[in-house]
NUVEX-374911 format. One record per atom (N, C-alpha, C, CB): y, x, z. Coordinates in steps of 0.1 Angstrom, whole numbers, plus 5000, padded with zeros to 4 digits. Glycine has a CB too. Example, Ala and Ser with C-alpha at 12.3 -4.5 7.8 and 13.67 -1.06 7.14 Angstrom:
494351325078 495551235078 496751325078 495551135090 497851285071 498951375071 500051295079 499451415057 
//
This chain:
503944005532 504944095528 503844255524 506144115542 504144285517 503544415510 503944545523 504344435492 503244665528 503544735531 503544885526 503244705538 504044925525 504445065518 503545185523 506245105521 502745245515 502345365526 502645445520 500945395530 502645585523 503145665518 502645775511 503645685524 502445845501 501545905496 500846105502 502145875482 500146065504 499846195508 499846295501 498946205513 500946435512 501346515505 499646665502 503046545515 500046715491 498546785486 498946905498 498346835464 497446985498 497347055512 497447205507 495847015520 498547325521 499147395512 498347495501 500047445519 496947505514 495747575509 495847585490 494247465515 495447395487 495347375476 496347445467 495247255475 497547405472 498947445459 499147525462 500247375457 498747625470 499047815467 497447855461 499547935486 496247835466 495047805454 494947815441 494547685455 495547635437 496247645424 497547755419 496547515422 498147815420 499247925425 498547995418 499547965439 497948075428 497048195425 496248195408 495648195439 495348065416 494548065399 495348025383 493347925400 496748015387 497047955372 497948135366 498447755372 498148215377 498648415380 497048455373 498848495404 496848435381 495748525375 494848475363 494748565387 494748375354 494448295342 495548335333 494548135344 496348365339 497948355329 498448595325 499948235346 497748655337 497548795336 496348795328 497548875349 495448745328 494248745320 494448745308 493448635321 494748595301 495348595291 496348685281 495648515294 497148735290 498248845289 497348995282 499048875308 496249035293 495449115289 494849065278 494749145297 494049025279 492948985262 494148955255 491448805261 495448945248 496048915241 496349105239 497048785245 496549165240 496949275246 495749385237 496949255264 494549335243 493049415238 493049355228 491649395246 493049245225 492749205205 493149255194 493149095200 494549295197 495549315191 495749475187 496449265200 495249535199 494549655197 493249745191 494549665206 492649605194 490949645182 490749595176 489749645183 491649485169 492249455152 492249585145 494149385150 492349595126 492649605119 494249635120 492049525116 495149585127 496449555123 497449695119 497049465134 497749705109 498449855102 497549935092 498849965115 496649875092 495149925082 495149945071 494349855079 495949815070 496149805051 497649805048 495449615042 498149885059 499649935056 500250025039 499850035070 501049885034 500849995023 501050115019 500949985016 500650205010 501250315011 501950324997 500350425015 502650344993 503250374980 504150534977 504350244979 503250574968 504250764966 503250844979 506950764974 502150714982 501450844993 501850855005 501750984988 502950765007 503350775025 503150615027 505350845031 504250615042 503950445044 505050405043 503250395058 505650325044 506450245040 507750275044 506050145042 507850295059 509150325067 510050485054 508550395089 508650535057 509750625048 509650575033 509350795048 509150545031 509750485014 511550455017 508650285009 511250305031 512550245030 513850365034 512550085041 513150425046 513750545049 515050645043 512850605049 513850665027 513950785019 514050715002 512350915022 514050615001 513850544985 515350564978 513450354986 516750574987 518050704978 517450864967 519150804997 516350914979 516151054969 514951034965 516151204975 514150954966 513450864955 513350934948 513850744951 514450814944 515050784926 515950934928 516250584921 516650964929 517551084929 516151204927 518751104947 515551234932 514351304925 513251304913 513851304932 513351154914 512651084903 514051174889 512750854906 514951094888 516151124879 515651284875 517851114889 515851374890 515951544886 514851584876 515651654901 513851534881 512451564879 512651494864 511151494892 512651384857 512951344843 513751384833 513251254844 514851474845 516151564835 515051694828 517951674848 513951744839 513151864831 512151844829 513051984836 511951734826 510451744825 510151644813 509551704841 509051584809 508851444801 507151494804 509651424781 506851324806 505451314814 504851214806 505451274831 503751194803 503151094798 501751064805 503051114784 501150934813 500150884819 499250824807 500550804830 498050804810 497150794795 495750734804 496850984783 495850574801 495350504814 494450444807 496150414823 492850494805 492550394794 492450334783 492650374794 493650484774 494250384761 495550404763 493850224762 495750344775 497250284774 498450394779 497350124784 499150404771 500250534775 501050484783 501150614763 501450534794 502950484804 503650614800 502850464824 504650584791 505550734797 506850734804 505850834787 506850834809 507850874822 507650764836 509650854816 508550854847 507550824860 508450674856 507550924880 507550614864 508450464869 508050384884 508050324856 508850364887 508950284903 509550174901 509750364915 509450074890 509849964891 509049844891 510749964884 507749894894 507049794896 506949794908 506049784891 507749824919 507249834930 508049734937 507349974934 509049744929 509549504930 509449424929 510149414927 507649424924 507749274912 506749274924 507349254889 505349124926 505049064932 503549094925 505848954934 502449064933 501249174927 500748994911 499149234949 501348924919 500848794906 501848814894 501148584912 503148834894 503948954884 502348924871 504349204895 501949004875 500449064860 500348944859 498649154863 499948854865 499648784855 500148704838 499548724861 501048714846 503048694833 502748834823 505348754848 502248984824 503049024821 501749054806 504049124830 503449074796 502349244785 502349334786 502349294773 502549364792 502849514790 502149594810 505149524787 500849684804 500849734822 500049594824 502949754833 498849544817 497949424827 496849434817 498649234830 495549444832 494049484822 494249564820 493549434811 495149754830 494949884823 493449914836 496650024824 492949894843 491949924847 490549834847 492249944857 489549874848 488249844838 487349814851 487649994825 486549714856 485149744861 484449854856 484349634859 484349984863 483150094865 483950184857 481450054858 483750264853 484550424843 485450414840 484250474830 486350404843 487750474839 488150564837 488550464844 489150654826 489750724823 491350804825 489450674816 491650914832 493450964830 493751034832 494450914834 494651054823 495151204819 496551194818 494651264805 497251294823 498551364825 498951394819 498851424830 499551454811 500451544799 501951544805 500451454783 502151654815 503551714815 503951844811 503951724826 505051814800 505951904797 507251924802 506051914788 508452044796 509752054800 509851954786 510552234801 511452004783 512551924777 511851984765 514251934781 511352094764 511452184747 509952164747 512152394745 509052114747 507452024743 506852114754 506452034724 507052224759 506452324765 505352264774 507352404770 503652244770 502952184781 503252234793 501552214781 503352194807 502952254820 501652294828 503552184827 501452424830 499752344827 499252354846 498352484813 500552374853 500152424871 500952314876 500752604880 501152224869 501552074874 500751984888 501151974859 500651984895 500551934906 500751724909 501652034912 499151654906 499751554904 498651454912 500151524888 498751444929 498151314936 498251224931 498451284946 497251144931 497151004925 496750934935 496250974912 496650764939 495950694943 495650554940 496050724952 494650514933 494150354931 494250304941 492850314926 494750134946 494350174953 494449914953 495050334963 493949924962 493149744955 494549714967 490649644961 495149644962 497149564969 497049534982 497849394962 495249454986 495149365000 494349465013 494149214995 494049555003 493049635013 492349805007 491449495015 492249875015 492150035019 490750065014 492350065037 489849925011 488249995015 488050025000 486849885023 488750064992 487850124981 488750184972 486850014973 489550264976 490850324972 490050424970 492050334980 490650474954 490150574947 491450724949 489950504931 490850864958 491750954959 491951044943 491151034972 493051094944 492751174927 493751294930 493551074909 493351414929 494051524933 494051564914 493051644948 494751624912 494651754899 495851884900 495051664881 494851974893 495852124895 496252124884 495152274899 496552114871 496452144859 496251944853 494952284857 496451974837 496951804829 495351734828 497951824806 494151834835 493051754829 493351634828 491851764835 491851554822 491351454822 490451394838 490651474809 490851254844 489851244853 489351154850 489951244865 488151114859 487151014856 487350914874 485351104853 487150784870 486850714886 486350604884 488050684896 485650554894 485150434896 486050314903 484150464903 486050244897 485950124899 485449964898 486450134897 485049954918 484049874918 484349674916 483349924931 485749634918 485249514917 487249444906 484649444939 487449334905 488249284895 489449294908 487649114886 490549284906 491449184913 493349294902 491249214940 493549334918 495249334916 494649514925 496749174928 495749594915 495649714916 496649794916 495049734911 497149884927 498349934926 498250114922 498949894940 498850204921 498150354908 499350414918 498350364883 499750454928 500750534933 500850704929 500650524948 501550764930 501150904933 502350964929 499850954926 502051114936 503051244931 502651324924 503551334941 503951324912 503751464903 504351594905 504251454890 504451754912 504451854908 504451914905 504351884907 505751944905 506252074896 507452234901 507151984882 506552294907 507452384912 508152334924 508352414902 509452304933 509852234938 510052074935 510652294939 510352024922 510151904912 508951854918 509951944895 509451714925 508351614931 509551524914 508451544956 508451434919 508451334910 507651214914 508051384897 507851064913 507050994923 507150854908 508050964944 505750764914 505150674899 503850564912 503950834881 504750464907 504250334910 504050184900 505250324918 502750194898 502250104888 501150024893 501750174878 502049864894 500849754891 500249724882 500949654893 498849714882 497849654876 496949574882 497349714871 495949524867 494649464873 493549534871 494349344868 492249544875 491049564869 490449444862 490049614878 489649444853 489349354847 487549404841 490449334837 486749274842 485749284835 485449394822 485649174831 
//
């Protein structure tokens, strides 16, 4: 006949020791997770459409549309990027994915690696050129802000800027004439 032997239970000091060890390890992992998250670049590459953060654009998009319509009632605007004309303030590209550029016929290959030329012409509805229009523009890569190009105009003169790499780019900014503000957002790509 077999005799049953009772299993010996773990000593209390071992149970409490393992509990404390697991607790301390859990706290360390929480600390490590928070530390790594804070030290990373999370948020550093957020979209900055219309030279604002995406929260502001989300909260004020209806106002942006109203201001663009008001601007279009009073002024005509024409952008010239490397010989390609874009007439009017456009923000429709904000709704498109970057890869939609591959299938586009317009606004494709606007930028090129190397020197690029940008000109903006702002006129009132009678055709008179507005000389004191202020244009703030950002040319930014769709994936990060490492190669951002900021351009500021206090008149409608031409600007030259450098693009260092091929890829998908966003051209965004504001045009200000007095109290009127118009915004634009153009998705394109840079080719060699």
